C-alpha positions in Angstrom: 25.1 -3.9 -5.6 22.9 -5.9 -3.3 19.2 -6.3 -4.0 17.3 -6.5 -0.7 13.7 -7.3 -0.2 11.9 -6.3 3.1 8.5 -7.8 3.7 6.5 -6.7 6.7 2.8 -5.7 7.2 3.8 -2.8 9.4 4.9 0.4 7.6 6.8 1.5 10.8 8.8 -1.7 10.7 9.6 -1.3 7.0 10.8 2.3 7.7 12.9 1.1 10.7 14.6 -1.7 8.7 15.3 0.6 5.8 16.9 3.3 8.0 18.9 0.6 9.8 20.3 -0.8 6.5 21.1 2.7 5.1 22.7 4.0 8.3 26.4 4.5 8.7 26.5 1.7 11.4 25.4 -0.9 8.9 28.1 -3.0 7.2 26.0 -2.6 4.0 25.9 1.2 4.3 28.9 1.7 1.9 27.5 -0.8 -0.7 25.1 0.1 -3.4 21.7 -1.1 -2.2 18.5 -1.6 -4.2 15.7 -2.0 -1.6 12.3 -3.1 -2.4 9.6 -3.0 0.2 6.6 -5.3 0.4 3.6 -5.1 2.8 2.5 -8.6 2.2 3.8 -11.9 1.0 1.4 -12.1 -1.9 3.0 -9.0 -3.5 6.5 -10.5 -3.0 5.5 -13.9 -4.4 3.8 -12.2 -7.4 7.0 -10.2 -8.2 9.1 -13.4 -7.8 6.8 -15.5 -10.1 5.9 -12.9 -12.7 9.0 -10.7 -12.9 11.6 -13.3 -11.8 12.6 -11.1 -8.9 15.4 -12.7 -6.9 16.8 -10.6 -4.1 20.3 -11.3 -2.7 18.9 -10.7 0.8 15.3 -11.3 2.0 14.1 -9.9 5.4 10.7 -11.3 6.3 8.3 -10.9 9.1 7.6 -14.4 10.3 4.2 -13.6 11.7 1.3 -11.5 10.4 -1.9 -11.8 8.4 -2.1 -14.3 5.6 0.8 -16.6 4.9 3.7 -16.4 7.3 7.2 -15.4 6.3 8.4 -19.0 7.0 5.7 -20.5 4.7 6.6 -18.0 2.0 10.3 -18.7 2.0 
């Protein structure tokens, strides 16, 4: 099972990425996926710090409001 975190401030982008990962065209489609969606970096960092959340794959928006994805990583 892969734990995947998606962080983007745009709901439409979160939806698009999730559909892409779960589609039959994705190399991960046949694997068990646990997706968690975050709309801002603060929520992601809180989960990492307080619940020791460590996804196998992290997809981040590199621009947006607040801290950038590059700064967060």
